[in-house]
VEXDREN-2710 file (C-alpha; in Angstrom, 1 decimal):
% VEXDREN-2710
k/r/px/py/pz
1/MET/104.6/79.9/59.4
2/GLY/105.9/78.5/62.7
3/GLN/106.1/80.3/66.0
4/LEU/108.8/82.8/66.4
5/TYR/109.5/81.4/69.9
6/PRO/109.0/77.6/69.6
7/ASP/109.4/77.1/73.4
8/SER/106.7/79.6/74.2
9/HIS/103.1/78.6/74.9
10/ILE/101.4/82.0/74.4
11/GLU/101.2/81.9/70.7
12/ILE/97.9/80.0/70.4
13/ASP/95.4/79.5/67.6
14/GLY/92.7/77.1/66.4
15/PHE/90.7/75.3/69.1
16/VAL/92.6/76.6/72.1
17/ALA/92.2/80.2/71.0
18/ARG/88.6/79.7/70.2
19/TYR/87.8/78.3/73.8
20/TYR/90.6/80.0/75.7
21/GLU/88.5/81.8/78.2
22/GLN/86.3/78.8/78.8
23/LEU/89.4/76.7/79.4
24/LEU/90.8/79.2/81.9
25/ASN/87.5/79.2/83.8
26/LEU/87.6/75.5/84.0
27/ILE/91.1/75.3/85.3
28/SER/90.5/78.1/87.9
29/LEU/87.2/76.5/88.9
30/GLY/85.2/79.3/87.7
31/LYS/87.2/82.2/89.1
32/TYR/88.9/83.5/86.1
33/GLY/86.2/85.9/84.9
34/LYS/85.7/87.4/88.4
35/PHE/89.5/87.8/88.8
36/VAL/89.8/89.6/85.4
37/GLY/86.8/91.8/86.3
38/ARG/88.4/92.9/89.5
39/ALA/91.7/93.6/87.8
40/ILE/90.2/95.7/85.2
41/GLU/88.2/97.7/87.8
42/ASP/91.6/98.3/89.6
43/MET/92.8/99.8/86.5
44/LYS/90.6/102.8/87.2
45/ILE/89.8/103.5/83.6
46/ASN/88.5/107.0/82.7
47/PRO/85.8/107.5/80.1
48/GLN/88.2/109.3/77.7
49/ASP/91.1/106.8/78.1
50/ARG/92.8/105.5/74.9
51/ILE/94.0/102.0/75.8
52/LEU/96.6/99.8/74.1
53/ASP/96.0/96.0/74.9
54/MET/99.2/94.2/74.0
55/GLY/98.4/90.5/73.3
56/SER/94.6/91.1/73.2
57/GLY/93.5/87.7/72.0
58/SER/89.8/87.4/71.5
59/GLY/89.1/90.6/73.1
60/TYR/88.0/89.2/76.5
61/ASN/89.8/91.8/78.5
62/ALA/88.7/94.5/76.1
63/GLN/85.1/93.5/76.9
64/PHE/85.6/94.4/80.5
65/MET/87.5/97.6/79.7
66/SER/84.9/98.9/77.2
67/LYS/82.2/99.1/80.0
68/TYR/84.2/101.9/81.5
69/LEU/84.8/104.0/78.3
70/GLY/82.7/106.8/77.0
71/LYS/82.4/107.9/73.3
72/GLU/85.7/109.7/73.4
73/GLY/87.6/106.6/74.7
74/GLY/89.0/103.7/72.7
75/ILE/90.8/100.5/72.6
76/LEU/93.4/99.2/70.2
77/GLY/94.3/95.4/70.5
78/LEU/97.4/93.9/69.2
79/ASP/97.6/90.1/68.4
80/ILE/98.8/87.6/66.0
81/SER/96.3/84.7/66.4
82/LYS/94.0/84.6/63.4
83/GLU/91.2/83.0/65.5
84/GLY/91.7/85.5/68.3
85/ILE/91.6/88.5/65.9
86/ALA/88.5/87.2/64.1
87/ARG/86.7/86.8/67.4
88/PHE/87.9/90.2/68.6
89/LYS/86.4/91.8/65.5
90/GLU/83.1/90.0/65.9
91/LYS/82.7/91.3/69.6
92/PHE/83.2/94.8/68.5
93/SER/81.9/95.0/65.0
94/ASP/79.5/97.8/66.0
95/ASN/82.1/100.0/67.9
96/THR/84.5/101.8/65.6
97/GLU/86.6/103.1/68.6
98/ILE/87.5/99.4/69.6
99/ASN/89.9/97.8/67.0
100/VAL/92.4/95.1/66.6
101/GLU/95.6/94.8/64.5
102/ASN/97.8/91.9/63.5
103/ARG/101.0/93.0/65.2
104/ARG/103.7/91.4/67.4
105/VAL/104.0/93.1/70.7
106/ASP/107.8/92.5/70.6
107/LYS/108.5/94.3/67.3
108/PRO/108.4/98.1/66.7
109/ILE/105.0/99.7/67.1
110/PRO/104.1/103.0/65.2
111/TYR/102.2/104.7/67.9
112/GLU/104.4/107.1/69.8
113/SER/102.8/108.9/72.9
114/ARG/99.3/107.8/71.6
115/PHE/97.9/106.1/74.7
116/ASP/96.8/106.9/78.3
117/LYS/97.0/103.3/79.4
118/VAL/98.7/100.1/78.1
119/LEU/97.8/96.6/79.3
120/THR/99.4/93.3/78.8
121/SER/97.7/90.3/80.4
122/PHE/99.4/86.8/80.8
123/VAL/101.7/87.5/77.7
124/ILE/104.9/88.6/79.1
125/HIS/105.6/85.6/81.2
126/GLY/105.6/83.4/78.0
127/LEU/108.3/85.3/76.3
128/PRO/112.1/85.0/76.4
129/HIS/113.5/88.0/78.4
130/THR/114.9/89.8/75.3
131/ALA/111.4/89.8/73.8
132/ARG/109.9/91.1/77.2
133/GLU/112.3/94.0/77.0
134/LYS/111.1/95.0/73.6
135/LEU/107.6/94.8/74.8
136/LEU/108.4/97.1/77.7
137/ASP/110.1/99.5/75.4
138/ASN/107.1/99.5/73.2
139/ALA/104.8/100.1/76.1
140/HIS/107.0/103.1/77.2
141/LYS/107.1/104.7/73.8
142/THR/103.4/104.3/73.1
143/LEU/102.3/106.0/76.4
144/ARG/101.7/109.6/76.8
145/PRO/103.7/111.5/79.6
146/GLU/102.6/110.0/83.0
147/GLY/100.5/107.3/81.3
148/ARG/100.2/104.0/83.0
149/PHE/101.5/100.5/82.2
150/PHE/99.4/97.5/83.6
151/LEU/101.2/94.3/84.0
152/LEU/98.6/91.6/84.7
153/ASP/100.3/88.2/85.2
154/TYR/101.6/85.7/87.8
155/GLY/102.5/87.1/91.2
156/GLU/105.5/86.2/93.3
157/PHE/105.3/82.6/94.6
158/GLU/106.9/79.2/94.9
159/LEU/105.4/76.5/92.8
160/SER/105.2/74.3/95.9
161/ASP/102.9/77.0/97.5
162/LEU/100.1/76.7/94.7
163/PRO/97.1/74.7/95.5
164/LEU/97.1/71.3/93.7
165/HIS/94.3/72.3/91.3
166/LEU/96.6/75.1/90.0
167/ARG/100.0/73.6/90.4
168/VAL/99.2/70.7/88.1
169/PRO/98.0/72.8/85.2
170/PHE/100.8/75.3/85.6
171/LYS/103.2/72.5/85.2
172/MET/101.4/70.9/82.3
173/ALA/100.7/74.2/80.4
174/GLU/103.5/76.6/81.1
175/CYS/106.9/76.9/79.3
176/LYS/110.3/77.4/80.6
177/TYR/110.0/81.2/80.2
178/ALA/107.2/81.3/82.9
179/TYR/109.6/79.8/85.4
180/ASP/112.1/82.5/84.4
181/TYR/109.6/85.1/84.9
182/LEU/108.9/84.1/88.5
183/ASP/112.6/84.3/89.3
184/ARG/112.9/88.0/88.2
185/ASN/112.2/91.2/90.2
186/TRP/109.7/93.0/88.0
187/VAL/109.5/96.2/90.1
188/ASP/113.3/96.8/89.3
189/ILE/112.9/95.7/85.7
190/LEU/110.0/98.2/85.1
191/LYS/112.2/100.9/86.6
192/GLU/114.9/100.2/84.1
193/PHE/112.5/100.9/81.3
194/GLY/111.4/104.2/82.6
195/PHE/108.4/103.3/84.9
196/VAL/107.8/103.6/88.6
197/VAL/105.4/101.0/90.3
198/VAL/102.7/102.9/92.0
199/ASP/100.3/100.0/92.9
200/ASN/100.4/96.3/93.3
201/TYR/97.1/94.4/93.4
202/GLU/97.0/90.8/94.3
203/TYR/94.4/88.1/93.5
204/MET/93.7/84.5/93.9
205/GLY/95.9/84.3/97.0
206/GLY/98.8/86.1/95.4
207/PHE/99.0/83.6/92.5
208/THR/98.2/86.5/90.0
209/ARG/98.7/90.2/90.4
210/LEU/98.4/93.6/88.7
211/LEU/101.4/95.8/88.8
212/VAL/100.5/99.5/88.0
213/ALA/103.5/101.5/86.8
214/GLU/103.5/105.1/85.8
215/LYS/105.7/106.4/82.9
216/VAL/108.4/108.6/84.2
217/THR/108.8/112.0/82.6
218/LEU/112.5/112.7/82.3
219/THR/114.0/116.1/83.0
220/GLU/116.2/117.9/80.5
221/ASN/119.4/116.3/82.3
222/GLY/117.9/112.9/81.9
223/THR/117.1/112.2/85.5
END
């Protein structure tokens, strides 16, 4: 079965999925792991948190998040990469509270008001905007009241401002949707889907960022 979005570069499997983290560390000159660790720390995970990882890949981010969780906490990863899911399961084979399912993040998800935190990391930029909207709608529905959505992805920048060692791989690896992502105001978009941005953490000179958005609890009159 082919990709649902042929122009997207985020649906990966095989060799690239197997060595995805190593390749990112190579491209970023060894900075990728440290950057992810800082971003996960900035999520301020509580021991009892239930976390949904939308586009969890091989469980790389889940490894960082799991360090902050207690016995009552847990993680559910969603992905469609066979290689990524297999590696995720291997990493957490001895932890029944950290699981992964083969599900698309832009299709209906049967977990309403189930999670305290939802993370999507370097997924949303690679989707067409209609699919991004479905992902955001899923994130809102799966969060408990006042739960938090974490959008870890590219920051606001002009391509010409990137250092050469990042600009070249960006041009080579990224799809047309990534350029569209950079042109949009994500604070306003999140507001449209029932979130209010409460924090904005920047990394790698602003090339990447973590937007922290809280689920808005609507009143009876819908405001």
